[in-house]
C-alpha positions as a LaTeX table, in Angstrom:
\begin{tabular}{lrrr}
\hline
Residue & $x$ (\AA) & $y$ (\AA) & $z$ (\AA) \\
\hline
Met1 & 2.91 & $-58.60$ & 20.39 \\
Leu2 & $-0.61$ & $-57.50$ & 19.15 \\
Lys3 & $-1.97$ & $-56.98$ & 22.57 \\
Thr4 & 1.32 & $-54.54$ & 23.45 \\
Val5 & 0.26 & $-52.61$ & 19.91 \\
Phe6 & $-3.43$ & $-52.35$ & 20.91 \\
Ile7 & $-2.37$ & $-51.14$ & 24.53 \\
Leu8 & $-0.17$ & $-48.42$ & 22.58 \\
Gln9 & $-2.88$ & $-47.52$ & 20.22 \\
Asp10 & $-5.61$ & $-47.26$ & 23.17 \\
Ile11 & $-3.04$ & $-44.73$ & 24.72 \\
Leu12 & $-2.74$ & $-42.61$ & 21.67 \\
Glu13 & $-6.49$ & $-42.83$ & 21.12 \\
Val14 & $-7.20$ & $-41.74$ & 24.63 \\
Asn15 & $-4.72$ & $-38.83$ & 24.07 \\
Arg16 & $-6.19$ & $-38.05$ & 20.63 \\
Lys17 & $-9.71$ & $-37.73$ & 22.42 \\
Asp18 & $-8.58$ & $-35.26$ & 25.12 \\
His19 & $-6.10$ & $-33.37$ & 22.72 \\
Leu20 & $-7.89$ & $-29.70$ & 23.53 \\
Ala21 & $-6.73$ & $-30.33$ & 27.35 \\
Val22 & $-3.51$ & $-28.90$ & 28.32 \\
Asp23 & $-1.78$ & $-31.90$ & 29.13 \\
Ser24 & $-3.45$ & $-34.24$ & 26.83 \\
His25 & $-0.50$ & $-35.14$ & 24.63 \\
Leu26 & 1.89 & $-37.66$ & 25.71 \\
Asn27 & 4.97 & $-36.16$ & 27.56 \\
Leu28 & 8.27 & $-37.20$ & 27.90 \\
Pro29 & 7.85 & $-39.58$ & 30.70 \\
Glu30 & 5.09 & $-41.39$ & 29.52 \\
Cys31 & 6.82 & $-41.90$ & 26.21 \\
Leu32 & 9.98 & $-43.09$ & 27.96 \\
Arg33 & 7.67 & $-45.54$ & 30.00 \\
Ile34 & 5.96 & $-46.90$ & 26.83 \\
Val35 & 8.93 & $-47.73$ & 24.81 \\
Ala36 & 10.65 & $-49.04$ & 27.85 \\
His37 & 8.13 & $-51.47$ & 28.23 \\
Leu38 & 8.19 & $-52.31$ & 24.38 \\
Arg39 & 11.87 & $-52.89$ & 24.47 \\
Arg40 & 11.59 & $-55.44$ & 27.21 \\
Ile41 & 8.97 & $-57.46$ & 25.61 \\
Gly42 & 11.03 & $-57.03$ & 22.25 \\
Val43 & 7.96 & $-56.43$ & 19.95 \\
Phe44 & 9.71 & $-54.39$ & 17.57 \\
Ser45 & 13.44 & $-54.21$ & 16.42 \\
Glu46 & 14.92 & $-50.76$ & 17.33 \\
Ser47 & 14.52 & $-49.44$ & 13.83 \\
Glu48 & 11.07 & $-50.56$ & 13.59 \\
Met49 & 10.30 & $-48.79$ & 17.04 \\
Arg50 & 11.41 & $-45.79$ & 15.77 \\
Leu51 & 9.30 & $-46.02$ & 12.40 \\
Gln52 & 6.34 & $-47.11$ & 14.72 \\
Phe53 & 6.90 & $-44.23$ & 17.21 \\
Leu54 & 6.73 & $-41.39$ & 14.71 \\
Arg55 & 3.86 & $-43.06$ & 13.05 \\
Cys56 & 1.80 & $-43.32$ & 15.85 \\
Arg57 & 2.38 & $-39.61$ & 16.76 \\
Glu58 & 1.76 & $-38.54$ & 13.24 \\
Ala59 & $-1.68$ & $-40.32$ & 13.32 \\
Trp60 & $-2.33$ & $-38.50$ & 16.75 \\
Leu61 & $-1.21$ & $-35.09$ & 15.23 \\
Ser62 & $-3.51$ & $-35.97$ & 11.76 \\
Gly63 & $-6.59$ & $-36.31$ & 14.28 \\
Ile64 & $-6.32$ & $-33.36$ & 15.91 \\
Leu65 & $-6.32$ & $-31.52$ & 12.26 \\
Asp66 & $-9.14$ & $-33.93$ & 11.18 \\
Asp67 & $-11.29$ & $-32.53$ & 14.38 \\
Leu68 & $-10.79$ & $-28.75$ & 12.86 \\
Asp69 & $-13.29$ & $-27.29$ & 10.94 \\
Gln70 & $-11.85$ & $-26.39$ & 7.47 \\
Arg71 & $-15.11$ & $-24.30$ & 6.27 \\
Asn72 & $-13.50$ & $-21.59$ & 8.43 \\
Val73 & $-10.52$ & $-20.99$ & 6.77 \\
Tyr74 & $-9.14$ & $-18.58$ & 9.37 \\
Glu75 & $-10.29$ & $-20.79$ & 12.48 \\
Tyr76 & $-8.56$ & $-23.51$ & 10.64 \\
Leu77 & $-5.17$ & $-22.54$ & 9.77 \\
Lys78 & $-4.89$ & $-20.89$ & 13.41 \\
Gly79 & $-5.74$ & $-24.30$ & 14.87 \\
Met80 & $-3.49$ & $-25.96$ & 12.33 \\
Val81 & $-0.43$ & $-23.60$ & 12.83 \\
Asn82 & $-0.90$ & $-23.75$ & 16.59 \\
Cys83 & $-1.07$ & $-27.75$ & 16.51 \\
His84 & 2.18 & $-27.73$ & 14.44 \\
Arg85 & 4.09 & $-25.19$ & 16.52 \\
Met86 & 3.51 & $-26.73$ & 20.07 \\
His87 & 3.40 & $-30.60$ & 19.02 \\
Leu88 & 5.82 & $-31.08$ & 16.39 \\
Phe89 & 8.61 & $-29.38$ & 18.50 \\
Asp90 & 7.88 & $-32.07$ & 21.32 \\
Val91 & 7.67 & $-34.89$ & 19.04 \\
Val92 & 11.26 & $-34.21$ & 17.97 \\
Asn93 & 12.53 & $-33.68$ & 21.29 \\
Gln94 & 10.69 & $-37.05$ & 22.54 \\
Tyr95 & 12.30 & $-38.80$ & 19.72 \\
Arg96 & 15.84 & $-37.58$ & 20.36 \\
Ala97 & 15.53 & $-38.15$ & 24.32 \\
Ile98 & 14.45 & $-41.77$ & 23.73 \\
Phe99 & 16.51 & $-42.62$ & 20.76 \\
Ser100 & 19.81 & $-40.85$ & 21.73 \\
Asn101 & 22.55 & $-43.01$ & 20.15 \\
Asp102 & 23.74 & $-40.72$ & 17.38 \\
Lys103 & 26.72 & $-39.27$ & 17.85 \\
Ser104 & 27.32 & $-37.56$ & 14.26 \\
Gly105 & 25.67 & $-34.15$ & 14.76 \\
Asn106 & 24.35 & $-34.31$ & 11.58 \\
Asp107 & 20.71 & $-33.99$ & 11.52 \\
Glu108 & 19.93 & $-35.25$ & 8.05 \\
Ser109 & 22.08 & $-38.55$ & 8.99 \\
Tyr110 & 20.50 & $-39.08$ & 12.13 \\
Asp111 & 19.19 & $-42.47$ & 12.53 \\
Gly112 & 19.63 & $-42.89$ & 8.77 \\
Gly113 & 17.58 & $-39.62$ & 8.11 \\
Leu114 & 14.38 & $-40.95$ & 9.55 \\
Leu115 & 13.65 & $-38.20$ & 11.86 \\
Phe116 & 14.73 & $-35.64$ & 9.33 \\
Ser117 & 12.47 & $-37.36$ & 6.54 \\
Trp118 & 9.56 & $-37.49$ & 9.06 \\
Ser119 & 10.06 & $-33.64$ & 9.90 \\
Met120 & 10.17 & $-32.34$ & 6.43 \\
His121 & 7.36 & $-34.53$ & 5.44 \\
Gln122 & 5.41 & $-32.44$ & 8.04 \\
Ile123 & 6.61 & $-29.50$ & 7.34 \\
Arg124 & 5.85 & $-29.69$ & 3.59 \\
Asn125 & 2.43 & $-30.56$ & 4.44 \\
His126 & 2.24 & $-27.73$ & 6.60 \\
Leu127 & 3.45 & $-25.27$ & 3.89 \\
Gly128 & 1.32 & $-26.71$ & 1.32 \\
Thr129 & $-1.80$ & $-26.27$ & 3.45 \\
Leu130 & $-0.94$ & $-22.56$ & 4.05 \\
Glu131 & $-0.07$ & $-22.05$ & 0.04 \\
Val132 & $-3.84$ & $-23.74$ & $-0.81$ \\
Met133 & $-5.98$ & $-21.75$ & 2.32 \\
Leu134 & $-4.11$ & $-18.33$ & 2.69 \\
Pro135 & $-5.26$ & $-16.65$ & $-0.72$ \\
Lys136 & $-9.10$ & $-17.45$ & 0.73 \\
Ile137 & $-8.46$ & $-14.66$ & 3.53 \\
Ser138 & $-9.08$ & $-11.26$ & 2.72 \\
Glu139 & $-8.54$ & $-9.46$ & 5.87 \\
Gly140 & $-5.31$ & $-8.12$ & 6.68 \\
Gly141 & $-6.18$ & $-8.21$ & 10.69 \\
Ser142 & $-6.50$ & $-12.10$ & 10.00 \\
Leu143 & $-3.67$ & $-12.95$ & 8.18 \\
Ser144 & $-1.78$ & $-10.66$ & 10.90 \\
Asn145 & $-2.89$ & $-13.09$ & 13.30 \\
Ile146 & $-1.90$ & $-16.10$ & 11.55 \\
Leu147 & 1.80 & $-14.29$ & 11.29 \\
Asp148 & 1.91 & $-13.78$ & 14.71 \\
Gln149 & 1.85 & $-17.76$ & 15.07 \\
Cys150 & 3.46 & $-19.02$ & 11.88 \\
Met151 & 6.91 & $-19.31$ & 11.58 \\
His152 & 7.17 & $-20.23$ & 7.92 \\
Val153 & 6.66 & $-16.66$ & 6.27 \\
Leu154 & 7.16 & $-17.38$ & 2.60 \\
Ala155 & 3.52 & $-18.63$ & 1.88 \\
Leu156 & 2.22 & $-16.04$ & 4.07 \\
Ser157 & 4.41 & $-13.46$ & 2.32 \\
Ser158 & 2.65 & $-14.43$ & $-0.99$ \\
Ala159 & $-0.88$ & $-14.04$ & 0.41 \\
Val160 & 0.09 & $-10.70$ & 1.91 \\
Ile161 & 1.47 & $-9.62$ & $-1.50$ \\
Asn162 & $-1.67$ & $-10.67$ & $-3.54$ \\
Leu163 & $-3.96$ & $-8.91$ & $-1.24$ \\
Phe164 & $-1.94$ & $-5.85$ & $-1.44$ \\
Ser165 & $-1.72$ & $-6.11$ & $-5.16$ \\
Lys166 & $-5.58$ & $-6.59$ & $-5.22$ \\
Asn167 & $-6.34$ & $-3.53$ & $-3.22$ \\
Met168 & $-3.98$ & $-1.52$ & $-5.00$ \\
Ser169 & $-5.69$ & $-2.68$ & $-8.54$ \\
Thr170 & $-9.10$ & $-1.84$ & $-7.01$ \\
Ala171 & $-7.71$ & 1.60 & $-6.14$ \\
Val172 & $-6.53$ & 2.43 & $-9.54$ \\
Glu173 & $-9.66$ & 1.00 & $-11.34$ \\
Asn174 & $-12.03$ & 3.18 & $-8.92$ \\
Phe175 & $-9.90$ & 6.25 & $-10.02$ \\
Gln176 & $-10.46$ & 5.54 & $-13.42$ \\
Val177 & $-13.93$ & 4.99 & $-13.37$ \\
Val178 & $-14.52$ & 8.32 & $-11.52$ \\
Leu179 & $-12.12$ & 10.32 & $-14.05$ \\
Asp180 & $-14.02$ & 8.83 & $-16.86$ \\
Ser181 & $-17.42$ & 10.36 & $-15.58$ \\
His182 & $-16.05$ & 13.41 & $-13.73$ \\
Arg183 & $-17.64$ & 16.70 & $-14.60$ \\
Trp184 & $-15.12$ & 19.54 & $-14.43$ \\
Val185 & $-16.96$ & 21.72 & $-12.30$ \\
Pro186 & $-15.44$ & 23.92 & $-9.57$ \\
Leu187 & $-15.75$ & 22.31 & $-6.02$ \\
Pro188 & $-16.03$ & 24.29 & $-2.42$ \\
Ser189 & $-12.47$ & 25.08 & $-1.45$ \\
Val190 & $-11.46$ & 23.01 & 1.54 \\
Gly191 & $-7.78$ & 24.49 & 1.74 \\
Phe192 & $-4.33$ & 23.45 & 1.19 \\
Thr193 & $-2.90$ & 20.68 & 3.00 \\
Thr194 & 0.39 & 18.63 & 2.46 \\
Ser195 & 0.03 & 16.28 & 5.23 \\
Gly196 & 1.73 & 12.81 & 5.12 \\
Ala197 & 4.82 & 14.53 & 3.35 \\
Thr198 & 7.43 & 12.78 & 5.49 \\
Glu199 & 6.84 & 9.66 & 8.03 \\
Glu200 & 9.37 & 11.22 & 10.63 \\
Asn201 & 7.24 & 13.99 & 11.88 \\
Gln202 & 3.98 & 12.40 & 12.20 \\
Asn203 & 2.50 & 10.07 & 14.52 \\
Asp204 & $-0.64$ & 9.77 & 12.50 \\
Val205 & $-0.87$ & 9.92 & 8.54 \\
Thr206 & $-4.54$ & 11.34 & 7.53 \\
Pro207 & $-5.78$ & 11.98 & 3.80 \\
Pro208 & $-5.30$ & 15.59 & 2.90 \\
Ser209 & $-8.56$ & 17.27 & 3.09 \\
Val210 & $-7.55$ & 19.11 & $-0.11$ \\
Leu211 & $-7.98$ & 15.91 & $-1.90$ \\
Met212 & $-11.99$ & 16.49 & $-1.63$ \\
Glu213 & $-11.68$ & 19.14 & $-4.44$ \\
His214 & $-10.60$ & 16.24 & $-6.86$ \\
Pro215 & $-12.80$ & 13.12 & $-6.64$ \\
Pro216 & $-10.93$ & 10.88 & $-8.44$ \\
Leu217 & $-7.74$ & 11.55 & $-6.51$ \\
Ala218 & $-9.73$ & 11.07 & $-3.30$ \\
Val219 & $-11.16$ & 7.78 & $-4.35$ \\
Phe220 & $-7.90$ & 6.50 & $-5.42$ \\
Val221 & $-6.06$ & 7.71 & $-1.99$ \\
Asn222 & $-9.22$ & 6.12 & 0.08 \\
Gly223 & $-8.32$ & 2.80 & $-2.01$ \\
Val224 & $-4.26$ & 3.35 & $-1.29$ \\
Ser225 & $-5.48$ & 3.84 & 2.45 \\
Ala226 & $-7.49$ & 0.63 & 2.71 \\
Ala227 & $-4.59$ & $-1.35$ & 0.94 \\
Met228 & $-2.17$ & $-0.02$ & 3.46 \\
Asn229 & $-4.39$ & $-0.49$ & 6.41 \\
Asp230 & $-4.79$ & $-4.33$ & 5.80 \\
Leu231 & $-0.88$ & $-4.25$ & 4.91 \\
Arg232 & 0.60 & $-2.79$ & 8.27 \\
Pro233 & $-0.42$ & $-5.27$ & 10.72 \\
Cys234 & 1.03 & $-8.29$ & 8.60 \\
Ala235 & 4.02 & $-6.48$ & 6.48 \\
Pro236 & 6.68 & $-9.08$ & 6.03 \\
Leu237 & 10.05 & $-7.26$ & 5.91 \\
Ser238 & 11.51 & $-9.46$ & 3.18 \\
Arg239 & 8.59 & $-8.30$ & 0.84 \\
Lys240 & 9.38 & $-4.57$ & 1.53 \\
His241 & 10.61 & $-3.65$ & $-1.93$ \\
Leu242 & 8.30 & $-6.28$ & $-3.75$ \\
Leu243 & 5.45 & $-4.53$ & $-2.02$ \\
Ala244 & 6.93 & $-0.61$ & $-2.75$ \\
Gln245 & 7.09 & $-1.74$ & $-6.49$ \\
Glu246 & 3.45 & $-2.72$ & $-6.56$ \\
Leu247 & 2.48 & 0.85 & $-4.91$ \\
Ile248 & 4.76 & 2.35 & $-7.67$ \\
Asn249 & 3.18 & 0.70 & $-10.30$ \\
Gly250 & $-0.31$ & 1.93 & $-9.14$ \\
Leu251 & 1.10 & 5.62 & $-8.94$ \\
Gln252 & 2.64 & 4.95 & $-12.49$ \\
Thr253 & $-0.91$ & 3.87 & $-13.74$ \\
Val254 & $-2.60$ & 7.02 & $-12.36$ \\
Ser255 & 0.21 & 9.08 & $-14.00$ \\
Asn256 & $-0.39$ & 7.59 & $-17.34$ \\
Ser257 & $-4.18$ & 7.81 & $-17.04$ \\
Leu258 & $-4.11$ & 11.59 & $-16.58$ \\
Ile259 & $-1.58$ & 11.51 & $-19.59$ \\
His260 & $-3.88$ & 9.92 & $-21.77$ \\
Tyr261 & $-7.26$ & 11.65 & $-20.82$ \\
Asn262 & $-5.52$ & 14.70 & $-21.18$ \\
Ala263 & $-4.70$ & 13.72 & $-24.82$ \\
Val264 & $-7.99$ & 12.51 & $-25.83$ \\
Arg265 & $-10.33$ & 14.67 & $-24.05$ \\
Val266 & $-10.90$ & 18.32 & $-25.10$ \\
Leu267 & $-11.33$ & 20.55 & $-22.09$ \\
Arg268 & $-11.93$ & 24.03 & $-22.76$ \\
Gly269 & $-11.59$ & 27.19 & $-20.60$ \\
Asn270 & $-12.29$ & 26.43 & $-16.68$ \\
Glu271 & $-12.26$ & 22.57 & $-17.51$ \\
Ser272 & $-8.65$ & 22.72 & $-18.22$ \\
Ser273 & $-7.59$ & 24.54 & $-15.29$ \\
Leu274 & $-9.54$ & 22.15 & $-12.92$ \\
Phe275 & $-7.91$ & 19.26 & $-14.78$ \\
Leu276 & $-4.27$ & 20.53 & $-14.46$ \\
Ser277 & $-4.89$ & 21.66 & $-10.82$ \\
Leu278 & $-6.06$ & 18.15 & $-10.52$ \\
Cys279 & $-2.57$ & 16.98 & $-12.02$ \\
Gln280 & $-0.76$ & 19.56 & $-9.50$ \\
Ala281 & $-2.58$ & 17.84 & $-6.56$ \\
Phe282 & $-1.73$ & 14.70 & $-7.39$ \\
Ile283 & 2.27 & 15.43 & $-7.67$ \\
Glu284 & 2.26 & 17.79 & $-4.80$ \\
Val285 & $-0.05$ & 15.97 & $-2.30$ \\
Ala286 & $-1.65$ & 12.42 & $-3.30$ \\
Tyr287 & 2.12 & 11.24 & $-4.20$ \\
Pro288 & 3.64 & 12.10 & $-0.88$ \\
Tyr289 & 0.52 & 11.26 & 1.06 \\
Cys290 & 1.03 & 7.57 & $-0.60$ \\
Ala291 & 4.61 & 7.48 & 0.51 \\
Ala292 & 4.10 & 8.30 & 3.76 \\
Cys293 & 1.63 & 5.77 & 4.28 \\
Phe294 & 4.00 & 3.14 & 3.02 \\
Gly295 & 6.43 & 4.45 & 5.60 \\
Arg296 & 4.12 & 3.83 & 8.24 \\
Cys297 & 4.31 & 0.31 & 7.21 \\
Tyr298 & 8.11 & $-0.04$ & 6.77 \\
Pro299 & 10.99 & 1.75 & 8.27 \\
Ala300 & 12.20 & 4.13 & 5.58 \\
Gly301 & 9.61 & 2.90 & 3.30 \\
Ala302 & 8.58 & 6.54 & 2.18 \\
Ala303 & 12.02 & 6.97 & 0.66 \\
Leu304 & 11.64 & 4.02 & $-1.60$ \\
Ile305 & 8.30 & 5.77 & $-3.26$ \\
Ile306 & 9.99 & 9.23 & $-3.27$ \\
Glu307 & 13.20 & 8.35 & $-4.84$ \\
Arg308 & 11.00 & 7.12 & $-7.78$ \\
Lys309 & 9.24 & 10.40 & $-8.38$ \\
Asn310 & 10.64 & 10.44 & $-11.87$ \\
Leu311 & 7.38 & 8.82 & $-12.94$ \\
Leu312 & 5.65 & 11.87 & $-12.65$ \\
Asp313 & 7.51 & 13.72 & $-15.29$ \\
Gly314 & 4.61 & 13.13 & $-17.89$ \\
Val315 & 2.39 & 14.91 & $-15.60$ \\
Ser316 & 4.82 & 17.41 & $-14.56$ \\
Gln317 & 5.42 & 18.32 & $-18.33$ \\
Leu318 & 1.61 & 18.79 & $-18.74$ \\
Leu319 & 2.16 & 21.64 & $-16.00$ \\
Thr320 & 5.11 & 23.00 & $-17.71$ \\
Val321 & 3.61 & 23.25 & $-20.90$ \\
Ser322 & 0.37 & 24.77 & $-19.73$ \\
Ser323 & 2.36 & 27.21 & $-17.68$ \\
Asn324 & 4.38 & 28.38 & $-20.64$ \\
Arg325 & 1.26 & 28.77 & $-22.73$ \\
Gly326 & $-0.19$ & 31.01 & $-19.55$ \\
Phe327 & 3.07 & 32.97 & $-19.31$ \\
Lys328 & 2.89 & 33.67 & $-23.08$ \\
Lys329 & $-0.63$ & 34.76 & $-23.22$ \\
Ser330 & $-0.22$ & 36.83 & $-20.22$ \\
Ser331 & 2.70 & 38.65 & $-21.81$ \\
Leu332 & 0.73 & 39.27 & $-24.65$ \\
Asn333 & $-1.76$ & 40.59 & $-22.76$ \\
Val334 & 0.54 & 42.96 & $-20.79$ \\
Glu335 & 1.96 & 43.98 & $-24.16$ \\
Leu336 & $-1.42$ & 44.96 & $-25.18$ \\
Ile337 & $-2.43$ & 46.57 & $-22.01$ \\
Asn338 & 0.81 & 48.75 & $-22.47$ \\
Ala339 & $-0.07$ & 49.41 & $-25.83$ \\
Thr340 & $-3.41$ & 50.53 & $-24.99$ \\
Glu341 & $-2.21$ & 52.70 & $-22.00$ \\
Asn342 & 0.48 & 54.42 & $-24.11$ \\
Gly343 & $-1.99$ & 54.97 & $-26.80$ \\
Asn344 & $-4.08$ & 56.39 & $-24.33$ \\
Ala345 & $-1.17$ & 58.71 & $-22.85$ \\
Ile346 & $-0.52$ & 59.90 & $-26.42$ \\
Met347 & $-4.12$ & 60.61 & $-26.89$ \\
Glu348 & $-4.21$ & 62.51 & $-23.64$ \\
Glu349 & $-1.07$ & 64.25 & $-24.62$ \\
Lys350 & $-2.63$ & 65.21 & $-28.09$ \\
Ser351 & $-5.68$ & 66.17 & $-26.41$ \\
Ala352 & $-3.71$ & 68.32 & $-23.96$ \\
Ile353 & $-1.98$ & 69.93 & $-26.97$ \\
Val354 & $-5.00$ & 70.77 & $-28.62$ \\
Asp355 & $-6.42$ & 71.67 & $-25.63$ \\
Ala356 & $-3.64$ & 74.36 & $-24.99$ \\
Glu357 & $-3.87$ & 75.50 & $-28.35$ \\
Val358 & $-7.41$ & 76.26 & $-28.28$ \\
Leu359 & $-6.82$ & 78.05 & $-25.14$ \\
Asn360 & $-4.41$ & 80.05 & $-26.47$ \\
Asn361 & $-6.50$ & 80.99 & $-29.44$ \\
Ser362 & $-8.74$ & 81.97 & $-27.20$ \\
Asn363 & $-6.85$ & 84.08 & $-25.48$ \\
Val364 & $-5.56$ & 85.78 & $-28.58$ \\
Ala365 & $-8.95$ & 86.49 & $-29.76$ \\
Gln366 & $-9.92$ & 87.45 & $-26.39$ \\
Asn367 & $-6.99$ & 90.03 & $-26.64$ \\
Gly368 & $-7.76$ & 91.06 & $-30.16$ \\
Thr369 & $-11.24$ & 91.91 & $-29.05$ \\
Glu370 & $-9.95$ & 93.90 & $-26.15$ \\
Thr371 & $-7.32$ & 96.03 & $-28.20$ \\
Lys372 & $-9.64$ & 96.88 & $-31.01$ \\
Pro373 & $-11.78$ & 99.37 & $-29.01$ \\
Glu374 & $-8.69$ & 100.76 & $-27.83$ \\
Ser375 & $-7.51$ & 101.32 & $-31.56$ \\
Gln376 & $-10.93$ & 102.55 & $-32.60$ \\
Ser377 & $-10.66$ & 105.08 & $-30.05$ \\
Ser378 & $-7.40$ & 106.58 & $-30.83$ \\
Ser379 & $-8.12$ & 106.47 & $-34.29$ \\
Ser380 & $-11.48$ & 108.30 & $-33.46$ \\
\hline
\end{tabular}
């Protein structure tokens, strides 16, 4: 009995040492041969043999994972996912082929639930490792590669959401820092571009060049672009609306910051005009661009952002109030100009009248001097 156990363990040990080779693991014919031998010599009962088979295969799988380097999180997870993806399915199929006497068709009640319990134990361990180690990966490309191999997307989705939320927070924080220290001086105009308003008519979404005139917005949009670059390769479809809300929250924070800045800062003359120009660029350029970027990650994703444009109402109100004030001021200036022009016209008219009177008087005087000699001559 002990000799047979040692033989089985030796076979599994040899298999463990050569696990990196393509054909190193026990294939189904080898498993059938070993179990048939154990059955002939009567080492284990049928239930004990099933349990020992699963234990030995789990020990072999654990040996593969123990040989992986946990210091490199990405490489470890890639190796673990690859190991489970290839070998867990094989173990389950081998077990079913070797111990195929169940007729219930119920996976959970199969052989008293032994295989079901063992499989769930492996899956829980797999998910637990993903939940612990995925947050340590900070690159979207690496997460994408794990996603390509991993079918358990719940833990991966959480890591994607956490990474996107972190990137959005960084974009908002950088915007606030630059806004607080920004000096309101005119910058060279680079043209007005509304690139990124829709996702259907463009194969590539590039940041609008007009944002270079507004450094706080440029910093924010750069941060959003970085977040989208990390999200796009590994965007989980099931988390589309949750990630959209993360982007909307970031845009809402920027909108609130602009409103607060307008309330606490005293901007005069040209400074106020430049600030309002930034607000207008946020509404008409930055917001549509961010929506278009999200549309590149998800089908119809831009619509989820555009339909929440009411969050810009506060900033739009700033522009409306300023526009109304400018209109009143302009109206007053027009009235003054008209009044001045009318006054000048009156003065010109009066001047013309005076000039006419002077001219008439002059003519009368001239006529008088001309007739006087005639009168004198006649009298003489």
